[in-house]
Gaussian input, Z-matrix of N, CA and C with variables (Angstrom, degrees):
# hf/3-21g

backbone

0 1
 N
 C     1     B1
 C     2     B2     1     A1
 N     3     B3     2     A2     1     D1
 C     4     B4     3     A3     2     D2
 C     5     B5     4     A4     3     D3
 N     6     B6     5     A5     4     D4
 C     7     B7     6     A6     5     D5
 C     8     B8     7     A7     6     D6
 N     9     B9     8     A8     7     D7
 C    10    B10     9     A9     8     D8
 C    11    B11    10    A10     9     D9
 N    12    B12    11    A11    10    D10
 C    13    B13    12    A12    11    D11
 C    14    B14    13    A13    12    D12
 N    15    B15    14    A14    13    D13
 C    16    B16    15    A15    14    D14
 C    17    B17    16    A16    15    D15
 N    18    B18    17    A17    16    D16
 C    19    B19    18    A18    17    D17
 C    20    B20    19    A19    18    D18
 N    21    B21    20    A20    19    D19
 C    22    B22    21    A21    20    D20
 C    23    B23    22    A22    21    D21
 N    24    B24    23    A23    22    D22
 C    25    B25    24    A24    23    D23
 C    26    B26    25    A25    24    D24
 N    27    B27    26    A26    25    D25
 C    28    B28    27    A27    26    D26
 C    29    B29    28    A28    27    D27
 N    30    B30    29    A29    28    D28
 C    31    B31    30    A30    29    D29
 C    32    B32    31    A31    30    D30
 N    33    B33    32    A32    31    D31
 C    34    B34    33    A33    32    D32
 C    35    B35    34    A34    33    D33
 N    36    B36    35    A35    34    D34
 C    37    B37    36    A36    35    D35
 C    38    B38    37    A37    36    D36
 N    39    B39    38    A38    37    D37
 C    40    B40    39    A39    38    D38
 C    41    B41    40    A40    39    D39
 N    42    B42    41    A41    40    D40
 C    43    B43    42    A42    41    D41
 C    44    B44    43    A43    42    D42
 N    45    B45    44    A44    43    D43
 C    46    B46    45    A45    44    D44
 C    47    B47    46    A46    45    D45
 N    48    B48    47    A47    46    D46
 C    49    B49    48    A48    47    D47
 C    50    B50    49    A49    48    D48
 N    51    B51    50    A50    49    D49
 C    52    B52    51    A51    50    D50
 C    53    B53    52    A52    51    D51
 N    54    B54    53    A53    52    D52
 C    55    B55    54    A54    53    D53
 C    56    B56    55    A55    54    D54
 N    57    B57    56    A56    55    D55
 C    58    B58    57    A57    56    D56
 C    59    B59    58    A58    57    D57
 N    60    B60    59    A59    58    D58
 C    61    B61    60    A60    59    D59
 C    62    B62    61    A61    60    D60
 N    63    B63    62    A62    61    D61
 C    64    B64    63    A63    62    D62
 C    65    B65    64    A64    63    D63
 N    66    B66    65    A65    64    D64
 C    67    B67    66    A66    65    D65
 C    68    B68    67    A67    66    D66
 N    69    B69    68    A68    67    D67
 C    70    B70    69    A69    68    D68
 C    71    B71    70    A70    69    D69
 N    72    B72    71    A71    70    D70
 C    73    B73    72    A72    71    D71
 C    74    B74    73    A73    72    D72
 N    75    B75    74    A74    73    D73
 C    76    B76    75    A75    74    D74
 C    77    B77    76    A76    75    D75
 N    78    B78    77    A77    76    D76
 C    79    B79    78    A78    77    D77
 C    80    B80    79    A79    78    D78
 N    81    B81    80    A80    79    D79
 C    82    B82    81    A81    80    D80
 C    83    B83    82    A82    81    D81
 N    84    B84    83    A83    82    D82
 C    85    B85    84    A84    83    D83
 C    86    B86    85    A85    84    D84
 N    87    B87    86    A86    85    D85
 C    88    B88    87    A87    86    D86
 C    89    B89    88    A88    87    D87
 N    90    B90    89    A89    88    D88
 C    91    B91    90    A90    89    D89
 C    92    B92    91    A91    90    D90
 N    93    B93    92    A92    91    D91
 C    94    B94    93    A93    92    D92
 C    95    B95    94    A94    93    D93
 N    96    B96    95    A95    94    D94
 C    97    B97    96    A96    95    D95
 C    98    B98    97    A97    96    D96
 N    99    B99    98    A98    97    D97
 C   100   B100    99    A99    98    D98
 C   101   B101   100   A100    99    D99
 N   102   B102   101   A101   100   D100
 C   103   B103   102   A102   101   D101
 C   104   B104   103   A103   102   D102
 N   105   B105   104   A104   103   D103
 C   106   B106   105   A105   104   D104
 C   107   B107   106   A106   105   D105
 N   108   B108   107   A107   106   D106
 C   109   B109   108   A108   107   D107
 C   110   B110   109   A109   108   D108
 N   111   B111   110   A110   109   D109
 C   112   B112   111   A111   110   D110
 C   113   B113   112   A112   111   D111
 N   114   B114   113   A113   112   D112
 C   115   B115   114   A114   113   D113
 C   116   B116   115   A115   114   D114
 N   117   B117   116   A116   115   D115
 C   118   B118   117   A117   116   D116
 C   119   B119   118   A118   117   D117
 N   120   B120   119   A119   118   D118
 C   121   B121   120   A120   119   D119
 C   122   B122   121   A121   120   D120
 N   123   B123   122   A122   121   D121
 C   124   B124   123   A123   122   D122
 C   125   B125   124   A124   123   D123
 N   126   B126   125   A125   124   D124
 C   127   B127   126   A126   125   D125
 C   128   B128   127   A127   126   D126
 N   129   B129   128   A128   127   D127
 C   130   B130   129   A129   128   D128
 C   131   B131   130   A130   129   D129
 N   132   B132   131   A131   130   D130
 C   133   B133   132   A132   131   D131
 C   134   B134   133   A133   132   D132
 N   135   B135   134   A134   133   D133
 C   136   B136   135   A135   134   D134
 C   137   B137   136   A136   135   D135
 N   138   B138   137   A137   136   D136
 C   139   B139   138   A138   137   D137
 C   140   B140   139   A139   138   D138
 N   141   B141   140   A140   139   D139
 C   142   B142   141   A141   140   D140
 C   143   B143   142   A142   141   D141
 N   144   B144   143   A143   142   D142
 C   145   B145   144   A144   143   D143
 C   146   B146   145   A145   144   D144
 N   147   B147   146   A146   145   D145
 C   148   B148   147   A147   146   D146
 C   149   B149   148   A148   147   D147
 N   150   B150   149   A149   148   D148
 C   151   B151   150   A150   149   D149
 C   152   B152   151   A151   150   D150
 N   153   B153   152   A152   151   D151
 C   154   B154   153   A153   152   D152
 C   155   B155   154   A154   153   D153
 N   156   B156   155   A155   154   D154
 C   157   B157   156   A156   155   D155
 C   158   B158   157   A157   156   D156
 N   159   B159   158   A158   157   D157
 C   160   B160   159   A159   158   D158
 C   161   B161   160   A160   159   D159
 N   162   B162   161   A161   160   D160
 C   163   B163   162   A162   161   D161
 C   164   B164   163   A163   162   D162
 N   165   B165   164   A164   163   D163
 C   166   B166   165   A165   164   D164
 C   167   B167   166   A166   165   D165
 N   168   B168   167   A167   166   D166
 C   169   B169   168   A168   167   D167
 C   170   B170   169   A169   168   D168
 N   171   B171   170   A170   169   D169
 C   172   B172   171   A171   170   D170
 C   173   B173   172   A172   171   D171
 N   174   B174   173   A173   172   D172
 C   175   B175   174   A174   173   D173
 C   176   B176   175   A175   174   D174
 N   177   B177   176   A176   175   D175
 C   178   B178   177   A177   176   D176
 C   179   B179   178   A178   177   D177
 N   180   B180   179   A179   178   D178
 C   181   B181   180   A180   179   D179
 C   182   B182   181   A181   180   D180
 N   183   B183   182   A182   181   D181
 C   184   B184   183   A183   182   D182
 C   185   B185   184   A184   183   D183
 N   186   B186   185   A185   184   D184
 C   187   B187   186   A186   185   D185
 C   188   B188   187   A187   186   D186
 N   189   B189   188   A188   187   D187
 C   190   B190   189   A189   188   D188
 C   191   B191   190   A190   189   D189
 N   192   B192   191   A191   190   D190
 C   193   B193   192   A192   191   D191
 C   194   B194   193   A193   192   D192
 N   195   B195   194   A194   193   D193
 C   196   B196   195   A195   194   D194
 C   197   B197   196   A196   195   D195
 N   198   B198   197   A197   196   D196
 C   199   B199   198   A198   197   D197
 C   200   B200   199   A199   198   D198
 N   201   B201   200   A200   199   D199
 C   202   B202   201   A201   200   D200
 C   203   B203   202   A202   201   D201
 N   204   B204   203   A203   202   D202
 C   205   B205   204   A204   203   D203
 C   206   B206   205   A205   204   D204
 N   207   B207   206   A206   205   D205
 C   208   B208   207   A207   206   D206
 C   209   B209   208   A208   207   D207
 N   210   B210   209   A209   208   D208
 C   211   B211   210   A210   209   D209
 C   212   B212   211   A211   210   D210
 N   213   B213   212   A212   211   D211
 C   214   B214   213   A213   212   D212
 C   215   B215   214   A214   213   D213
 N   216   B216   215   A215   214   D214
 C   217   B217   216   A216   215   D215
 C   218   B218   217   A217   216   D216
 N   219   B219   218   A218   217   D217
 C   220   B220   219   A219   218   D218
 C   221   B221   220   A220   219   D219
 N   222   B222   221   A221   220   D220
 C   223   B223   222   A222   221   D221
 C   224   B224   223   A223   222   D222
 N   225   B225   224   A224   223   D223
 C   226   B226   225   A225   224   D224
 C   227   B227   226   A226   225   D225
 N   228   B228   227   A227   226   D226
 C   229   B229   228   A228   227   D227
 C   230   B230   229   A229   228   D228
 N   231   B231   230   A230   229   D229
 C   232   B232   231   A231   230   D230
 C   233   B233   232   A232   231   D231
 N   234   B234   233   A233   232   D232
 C   235   B235   234   A234   233   D233
 C   236   B236   235   A235   234   D234
 N   237   B237   236   A236   235   D235
 C   238   B238   237   A237   236   D236
 C   239   B239   238   A238   237   D237
 N   240   B240   239   A239   238   D238
 C   241   B241   240   A240   239   D239
 C   242   B242   241   A241   240   D240
 N   243   B243   242   A242   241   D241
 C   244   B244   243   A243   242   D242
 C   245   B245   244   A244   243   D243
 N   246   B246   245   A245   244   D244
 C   247   B247   246   A246   245   D245
 C   248   B248   247   A247   246   D246
 N   249   B249   248   A248   247   D247
 C   250   B250   249   A249   248   D248
 C   251   B251   250   A250   249   D249
 N   252   B252   251   A251   250   D250
 C   253   B253   252   A252   251   D251
 C   254   B254   253   A253   252   D252
 N   255   B255   254   A254   253   D253
 C   256   B256   255   A255   254   D254
 C   257   B257   256   A256   255   D255
 N   258   B258   257   A257   256   D256
 C   259   B259   258   A258   257   D257
 C   260   B260   259   A259   258   D258
 N   261   B261   260   A260   259   D259
 C   262   B262   261   A261   260   D260
 C   263   B263   262   A262   261   D261
 N   264   B264   263   A263   262   D262
 C   265   B265   264   A264   263   D263
 C   266   B266   265   A265   264   D264
 N   267   B267   266   A266   265   D265
 C   268   B268   267   A267   266   D266
 C   269   B269   268   A268   267   D267
 N   270   B270   269   A269   268   D268
 C   271   B271   270   A270   269   D269
 C   272   B272   271   A271   270   D270
 N   273   B273   272   A272   271   D271
 C   274   B274   273   A273   272   D272
 C   275   B275   274   A274   273   D273
 N   276   B276   275   A275   274   D274
 C   277   B277   276   A276   275   D275
 C   278   B278   277   A277   276   D276
 N   279   B279   278   A278   277   D277
 C   280   B280   279   A279   278   D278
 C   281   B281   280   A280   279   D279
 N   282   B282   281   A281   280   D280
 C   283   B283   282   A282   281   D281
 C   284   B284   283   A283   282   D282
 N   285   B285   284   A284   283   D283
 C   286   B286   285   A285   284   D284
 C   287   B287   286   A286   285   D285
 N   288   B288   287   A287   286   D286
 C   289   B289   288   A288   287   D287
 C   290   B290   289   A289   288   D288
 N   291   B291   290   A290   289   D289
 C   292   B292   291   A291   290   D290
 C   293   B293   292   A292   291   D291
 N   294   B294   293   A293   292   D292
 C   295   B295   294   A294   293   D293
 C   296   B296   295   A295   294   D294
 N   297   B297   296   A296   295   D295
 C   298   B298   297   A297   296   D296
 C   299   B299   298   A298   297   D297
 N   300   B300   299   A299   298   D298
 C   301   B301   300   A300   299   D299
 C   302   B302   301   A301   300   D300
 N   303   B303   302   A302   301   D301
 C   304   B304   303   A303   302   D302
 C   305   B305   304   A304   303   D303
 N   306   B306   305   A305   304   D304
 C   307   B307   306   A306   305   D305
 C   308   B308   307   A307   306   D306
 N   309   B309   308   A308   307   D307
 C   310   B310   309   A309   308   D308
 C   311   B311   310   A310   309   D309

   B1=1.4574
   B2=1.5079
   B3=1.2868
   B4=1.4751
   B5=1.5098
   B6=1.3220
   B7=1.4796
   B8=1.5205
   B9=1.3428
   B10=1.4577
   B11=1.5462
   B12=1.3320
   B13=1.4774
   B14=1.4968
   B15=1.3102
   B16=1.4543
   B17=1.5394
   B18=1.3349
   B19=1.4725
   B20=1.5458
   B21=1.3300
   B22=1.4461
   B23=1.5183
   B24=1.3625
   B25=1.4639
   B26=1.5775
   B27=1.3006
   B28=1.4778
   B29=1.5189
   B30=1.3192
   B31=1.4563
   B32=1.4972
   B33=1.3117
   B34=1.4983
   B35=1.5371
   B36=1.3201
   B37=1.4541
   B38=1.4996
   B39=1.2922
   B40=1.4304
   B41=1.5360
   B42=1.3260
   B43=1.5252
   B44=1.5101
   B45=1.3218
   B46=1.4718
   B47=1.5050
   B48=1.2972
   B49=1.4763
   B50=1.5075
   B51=1.3475
   B52=1.4808
   B53=1.5459
   B54=1.2980
   B55=1.4477
   B56=1.5251
   B57=1.3297
   B58=1.4745
   B59=1.5230
   B60=1.2826
   B61=1.4470
   B62=1.5477
   B63=1.3383
   B64=1.4647
   B65=1.5530
   B66=1.3018
   B67=1.5066
   B68=1.5137
   B69=1.2961
   B70=1.4460
   B71=1.5402
   B72=1.3175
   B73=1.4911
   B74=1.5078
   B75=1.3343
   B76=1.4653
   B77=1.5213
   B78=1.3374
   B79=1.4778
   B80=1.5198
   B81=1.3254
   B82=1.4524
   B83=1.5169
   B84=1.3180
   B85=1.4498
   B86=1.5017
   B87=1.3064
   B88=1.5034
   B89=1.4965
   B90=1.3373
   B91=1.4729
   B92=1.4880
   B93=1.2957
   B94=1.5196
   B95=1.5239
   B96=1.3258
   B97=1.4885
   B98=1.5419
   B99=1.3249
   B100=1.4548
   B101=1.5147
   B102=1.3557
   B103=1.4387
   B104=1.5011
   B105=1.3191
   B106=1.4831
   B107=1.5291
   B108=1.3223
   B109=1.4363
   B110=1.4991
   B111=1.2965
   B112=1.4590
   B113=1.5271
   B114=1.2567
   B115=1.4429
   B116=1.4989
   B117=1.3473
   B118=1.3981
   B119=1.5558
   B120=1.3099
   B121=1.4911
   B122=1.4990
   B123=1.3452
   B124=1.4571
   B125=1.5299
   B126=1.2974
   B127=1.4861
   B128=1.5248
   B129=1.3133
   B130=1.4614
   B131=1.4904
   B132=1.3341
   B133=1.4969
   B134=1.5486
   B135=1.3517
   B136=1.3967
   B137=1.5455
   B138=1.2925
   B139=1.4893
   B140=1.5081
   B141=1.2872
   B142=1.4579
   B143=1.5567
   B144=1.2934
   B145=1.4611
   B146=1.5485
   B147=1.3547
   B148=1.4589
   B149=1.5255
   B150=1.3546
   B151=1.4816
   B152=1.5005
   B153=1.3550
   B154=1.4209
   B155=1.5237
   B156=1.3186
   B157=1.4679
   B158=1.5146
   B159=1.3253
   B160=1.4757
   B161=1.5291
   B162=1.3586
   B163=1.4575
   B164=1.5188
   B165=1.2975
   B166=1.4727
   B167=1.5036
   B168=1.3295
   B169=1.4800
   B170=1.5563
   B171=1.2820
   B172=1.4569
   B173=1.5453
   B174=1.3257
   B175=1.4554
   B176=1.5409
   B177=1.3173
   B178=1.4433
   B179=1.4983
   B180=1.2950
   B181=1.4808
   B182=1.5428
   B183=1.3059
   B184=1.4639
   B185=1.5024
   B186=1.3143
   B187=1.5010
   B188=1.5256
   B189=1.2966
   B190=1.4553
   B191=1.5423
   B192=1.3423
   B193=1.4368
   B194=1.5676
   B195=1.3200
   B196=1.4772
   B197=1.5141
   B198=1.3235
   B199=1.4513
   B200=1.5141
   B201=1.3358
   B202=1.4346
   B203=1.5144
   B204=1.3432
   B205=1.4619
   B206=1.5502
   B207=1.3622
   B208=1.4184
   B209=1.5616
   B210=1.3476
   B211=1.4678
   B212=1.5554
   B213=1.3070
   B214=1.4712
   B215=1.5281
   B216=1.2909
   B217=1.4907
   B218=1.5559
   B219=1.3243
   B220=1.4363
   B221=1.5379
   B222=1.3305
   B223=1.4616
   B224=1.5313
   B225=1.3787
   B226=1.4242
   B227=1.5281
   B228=1.3009
   B229=1.5155
   B230=1.5386
   B231=1.3082
   B232=1.4515
   B233=1.5045
   B234=1.3833
   B235=1.4486
   B236=1.5322
   B237=1.2860
   B238=1.4683
   B239=1.5132
   B240=1.3268
   B241=1.4696
   B242=1.5093
   B243=1.3406
   B244=1.4743
   B245=1.4879
   B246=1.3520
   B247=1.4569
   B248=1.4992
   B249=1.3124
   B250=1.4936
   B251=1.5284
   B252=1.3437
   B253=1.4518
   B254=1.5398
   B255=1.3135
   B256=1.4482
   B257=1.5249
   B258=1.2785
   B259=1.4485
   B260=1.5239
   B261=1.3359
   B262=1.4637
   B263=1.4846
   B264=1.3080
   B265=1.4647
   B266=1.4829
   B267=1.3093
   B268=1.4448
   B269=1.5689
   B270=1.3189
   B271=1.4374
   B272=1.5013
   B273=1.3598
   B274=1.4354
   B275=1.5195
   B276=1.2750
   B277=1.4498
   B278=1.5141
   B279=1.3597
   B280=1.4623
   B281=1.5290
   B282=1.2908
   B283=1.4846
   B284=1.5488
   B285=1.3619
   B286=1.4455
   B287=1.5010
   B288=1.2908
   B289=1.4507
   B290=1.5448
   B291=1.2912
   B292=1.4750
   B293=1.5235
   B294=1.3196
   B295=1.4714
   B296=1.5159
   B297=1.3136
   B298=1.4850
   B299=1.5414
   B300=1.3442
   B301=1.4854
   B302=1.4995
   B303=1.2777
   B304=1.4394
   B305=1.5267
   B306=1.2899
   B307=1.4892
   B308=1.5650
   B309=1.2824
   B310=1.4175
   B311=1.5458
   A1=108.74
   A2=113.87
   A3=122.61
   A4=107.10
   A5=115.90
   A6=121.54
   A7=107.58
   A8=115.87
   A9=120.71
   A10=108.01
   A11=118.30
   A12=119.85
   A13=111.76
   A14=118.80
   A15=124.62
   A16=109.61
   A17=117.48
   A18=121.63
   A19=112.17
   A20=116.20
   A21=120.06
   A22=112.65
   A23=115.39
   A24=119.13
   A25=112.36
   A26=115.15
   A27=118.68
   A28=112.97
   A29=116.97
   A30=122.08
   A31=115.03
   A32=116.16
   A33=122.61
   A34=107.14
   A35=115.32
   A36=119.73
   A37=114.07
   A38=120.15
   A39=123.12
   A40=111.47
   A41=115.43
   A42=119.01
   A43=112.62
   A44=116.86
   A45=120.55
   A46=115.39
   A47=116.88
   A48=117.58
   A49=112.30
   A50=116.07
   A51=119.99
   A52=109.70
   A53=119.20
   A54=123.29
   A55=112.69
   A56=114.65
   A57=120.20
   A58=108.65
   A59=115.84
   A60=120.47
   A61=105.52
   A62=116.07
   A63=121.61
   A64=111.23
   A65=116.94
   A66=120.54
   A67=107.47
   A68=114.56
   A69=121.36
   A70=116.73
   A71=113.76
   A72=117.66
   A73=111.66
   A74=117.86
   A75=121.94
   A76=112.84
   A77=117.82
   A78=121.48
   A79=113.50
   A80=118.94
   A81=119.27
   A82=114.08
   A83=118.13
   A84=120.83
   A85=115.22
   A86=115.77
   A87=120.16
   A88=107.97
   A89=117.22
   A90=121.71
   A91=112.90
   A92=115.94
   A93=125.06
   A94=101.99
   A95=116.06
   A96=116.51
   A97=112.55
   A98=116.10
   A99=119.25
   A100=103.19
   A101=116.90
   A102=121.63
   A103=118.15
   A104=116.17
   A105=122.62
   A106=109.06
   A107=115.29
   A108=119.29
   A109=110.32
   A110=117.15
   A111=124.12
   A112=111.43
   A113=118.69
   A114=123.83
   A115=106.45
   A116=119.88
   A117=120.54
   A118=117.26
   A119=117.42
   A120=124.42
   A121=116.87
   A122=118.84
   A123=119.74
   A124=113.24
   A125=118.82
   A126=121.98
   A127=108.38
   A128=119.62
   A129=120.31
   A130=113.70
   A131=116.22
   A132=119.87
   A133=109.44
   A134=116.96
   A135=120.73
   A136=115.22
   A137=119.99
   A138=123.13
   A139=110.53
   A140=117.66
   A141=123.42
   A142=112.20
   A143=117.36
   A144=121.31
   A145=114.19
   A146=116.05
   A147=117.57
   A148=113.17
   A149=115.35
   A150=118.26
   A151=108.45
   A152=116.35
   A153=122.12
   A154=111.78
   A155=117.39
   A156=119.37
   A157=107.78
   A158=114.11
   A159=119.32
   A160=113.59
   A161=115.47
   A162=119.94
   A163=108.74
   A164=115.85
   A165=122.20
   A166=107.75
   A167=115.51
   A168=121.34
   A169=107.22
   A170=118.66
   A171=121.23
   A172=109.93
   A173=113.96
   A174=122.36
   A175=104.47
   A176=117.55
   A177=121.25
   A178=109.55
   A179=115.42
   A180=120.72
   A181=110.53
   A182=120.54
   A183=118.92
   A184=112.13
   A185=119.92
   A186=119.93
   A187=110.01
   A188=116.57
   A189=119.05
   A190=112.74
   A191=115.91
   A192=120.25
   A193=112.08
   A194=113.83
   A195=118.80
   A196=110.88
   A197=117.58
   A198=122.96
   A199=110.51
   A200=117.78
   A201=121.70
   A202=112.58
   A203=117.19
   A204=120.57
   A205=110.49
   A206=120.00
   A207=120.29
   A208=109.77
   A209=112.90
   A210=118.01
   A211=107.69
   A212=116.32
   A213=121.13
   A214=113.80
   A215=117.86
   A216=121.91
   A217=108.91
   A218=117.15
   A219=120.55
   A220=109.17
   A221=117.65
   A222=121.95
   A223=109.29
   A224=117.30
   A225=120.72
   A226=111.07
   A227=115.96
   A228=120.99
   A229=111.34
   A230=117.36
   A231=121.27
   A232=113.71
   A233=116.64
   A234=117.81
   A235=113.03
   A236=117.42
   A237=120.62
   A238=111.08
   A239=115.73
   A240=117.85
   A241=112.37
   A242=114.90
   A243=118.71
   A244=113.72
   A245=116.62
   A246=122.44
   A247=111.72
   A248=118.10
   A249=119.57
   A250=109.82
   A251=118.46
   A252=122.15
   A253=113.59
   A254=117.30
   A255=124.31
   A256=112.36
   A257=116.18
   A258=121.58
   A259=109.54
   A260=117.27
   A261=121.99
   A262=110.07
   A263=119.09
   A264=122.22
   A265=109.02
   A266=116.06
   A267=123.35
   A268=108.36
   A269=114.41
   A270=119.09
   A271=108.11
   A272=116.20
   A273=121.97
   A274=106.89
   A275=118.34
   A276=125.54
   A277=113.87
   A278=114.94
   A279=122.97
   A280=112.57
   A281=117.87
   A282=121.19
   A283=113.25
   A284=114.93
   A285=117.96
   A286=109.61
   A287=117.78
   A288=122.64
   A289=107.14
   A290=117.11
   A291=120.23
   A292=108.05
   A293=118.50
   A294=119.75
   A295=111.08
   A296=116.24
   A297=125.25
   A298=109.98
   A299=114.48
   A300=118.79
   A301=110.70
   A302=119.70
   A303=124.07
   A304=109.26
   A305=117.79
   A306=122.77
   A307=109.31
   A308=116.70
   A309=122.66
   A310=110.93
   D1=136.80
   D2=179.89
   D3=-70.81
   D4=142.33
   D5=-179.20
   D6=-159.42
   D7=83.05
   D8=-172.78
   D9=-115.14
   D10=126.69
   D11=172.91
   D12=-63.05
   D13=142.68
   D14=177.16
   D15=-51.64
   D16=-40.40
   D17=-177.51
   D18=-55.35
   D19=-28.10
   D20=178.04
   D21=-56.39
   D22=-37.96
   D23=179.06
   D24=-59.94
   D25=-39.55
   D26=179.23
   D27=-73.91
   D28=-24.44
   D29=178.63
   D30=-83.65
   D31=-22.21
   D32=-176.62
   D33=-67.98
   D34=117.99
   D35=-176.69
   D36=-61.46
   D37=-28.44
   D38=179.52
   D39=-74.99
   D40=-21.25
   D41=179.48
   D42=-106.48
   D43=-27.77
   D44=-170.32
   D45=-59.20
   D46=-24.27
   D47=177.37
   D48=-79.19
   D49=-11.00
   D50=-177.58
   D51=-111.52
   D52=-17.24
   D53=-177.74
   D54=-113.76
   D55=139.69
   D56=172.10
   D57=-141.41
   D58=150.30
   D59=-179.40
   D60=-92.61
   D61=120.29
   D62=179.99
   D63=-101.62
   D64=-17.53
   D65=-179.23
   D66=-167.40
   D67=162.82
   D68=172.54
   D69=77.72
   D70=33.30
   D71=-179.12
   D72=-55.06
   D73=-33.32
   D74=179.27
   D75=-59.93
   D76=-17.34
   D77=-179.23
   D78=-99.27
   D79=9.12
   D80=-177.50
   D81=-69.31
   D82=-13.30
   D83=174.49
   D84=-92.01
   D85=-3.22
   D86=174.87
   D87=-59.12
   D88=149.74
   D89=-175.94
   D90=-101.93
   D91=138.88
   D92=172.55
   D93=-94.02
   D94=115.64
   D95=178.11
   D96=-130.68
   D97=7.97
   D98=171.56
   D99=-121.78
   D100=118.26
   D101=-174.43
   D102=-79.03
   D103=27.46
   D104=177.67
   D105=-126.67
   D106=141.19
   D107=175.20
   D108=-75.81
   D109=164.95
   D110=174.11
   D111=-131.58
   D112=129.16
   D113=172.34
   D114=-89.42
   D115=130.25
   D116=-168.71
   D117=-82.78
   D118=8.56
   D119=-179.03
   D120=-8.49
   D121=-80.47
   D122=-174.30
   D123=-64.71
   D124=-27.42
   D125=179.99
   D126=-63.73
   D127=-28.35
   D128=-179.26
   D129=-74.14
   D130=-12.44
   D131=173.69
   D132=-103.02
   D133=6.16
   D134=174.16
   D135=105.94
   D136=-5.11
   D137=178.11
   D138=-95.13
   D139=97.85
   D140=-176.71
   D141=-97.09
   D142=7.95
   D143=-176.79
   D144=-63.95
   D145=-16.95
   D146=-178.09
   D147=-107.74
   D148=11.91
   D149=176.42
   D150=-74.84
   D151=132.75
   D152=177.19
   D153=-105.43
   D154=116.31
   D155=173.63
   D156=-64.63
   D157=142.69
   D158=179.45
   D159=98.07
   D160=-2.82
   D161=176.71
   D162=-108.61
   D163=156.60
   D164=170.95
   D165=-83.76
   D166=127.68
   D167=178.10
   D168=-90.72
   D169=125.38
   D170=-176.47
   D171=-111.97
   D172=125.35
   D173=175.95
   D174=-105.27
   D175=108.80
   D176=174.14
   D177=-93.84
   D178=-172.84
   D179=-177.89
   D180=-57.19
   D181=-41.93
   D182=-178.16
   D183=-67.66
   D184=-35.42
   D185=177.24
   D186=-67.06
   D187=-45.48
   D188=179.35
   D189=-63.68
   D190=-39.04
   D191=176.37
   D192=-62.86
   D193=-42.97
   D194=179.60
   D195=-62.57
   D196=-46.29
   D197=-179.83
   D198=-59.21
   D199=-41.89
   D200=-176.95
   D201=-65.68
   D202=-23.83
   D203=-177.51
   D204=-88.75
   D205=-9.11
   D206=179.86
   D207=-74.66
   D208=152.19
   D209=173.76
   D210=-62.23
   D211=141.56
   D212=-173.40
   D213=-50.17
   D214=-43.56
   D215=-178.37
   D216=-64.80
   D217=-43.70
   D218=-176.90
   D219=-70.93
   D220=-40.87
   D221=177.20
   D222=-57.44
   D223=-48.52
   D224=-178.58
   D225=-61.80
   D226=-44.62
   D227=-178.10
   D228=-64.32
   D229=-48.23
   D230=-179.25
   D231=-65.30
   D232=-41.92
   D233=178.01
   D234=-71.24
   D235=-30.57
   D236=173.16
   D237=-64.62
   D238=-45.49
   D239=176.76
   D240=-60.91
   D241=-42.30
   D242=178.06
   D243=-61.61
   D244=-46.05
   D245=-174.63
   D246=-72.57
   D247=-19.89
   D248=-179.58
   D249=-101.18
   D250=15.63
   D251=178.27
   D252=-97.24
   D253=28.90
   D254=175.58
   D255=60.57
   D256=47.11
   D257=176.06
   D258=-78.76
   D259=157.20
   D260=-177.83
   D261=-87.45
   D262=-54.48
   D263=176.75
   D264=-161.50
   D265=162.46
   D266=176.22
   D267=-123.34
   D268=135.46
   D269=172.04
   D270=-120.60
   D271=127.60
   D272=177.09
   D273=-98.96
   D274=124.00
   D275=-173.29
   D276=-100.34
   D277=174.33
   D278=170.54
   D279=62.92
   D280=26.56
   D281=-177.89
   D282=56.75
   D283=24.46
   D284=179.84
   D285=-69.69
   D286=148.95
   D287=178.92
   D288=-72.48
   D289=127.87
   D290=-178.66
   D291=-72.26
   D292=124.76
   D293=179.37
   D294=-58.03
   D295=135.96
   D296=-179.10
   D297=-50.93
   D298=-44.59
   D299=-176.73
   D300=-65.47
   D301=-28.91
   D302=179.00
   D303=-73.02
   D304=-37.82
   D305=176.44
   D306=-66.66
   D307=-43.38
   D308=-178.34
   D309=-63.35

């Protein structure tokens, strides 16, 4: 069974020039044990029942764009619910600007 600490991603020389930790340093010892990424789709509207602990959550351009269009109160509420659902780590791709609420 795969069991890789999130910190390994930052230490991997082939990835380290592309990845940086912008928040959540206390979670770098969390383990990735499901070798498939997850796009958080439904979680962004508040349904976190399909979030799988142990997977990397990937926010691409469409997720970041969707979040940015939400009303501030809803964005904050949905991202808080998502981030407190025992996720392993989040990677924001495509040089997208990481939403402030996600960093907080």
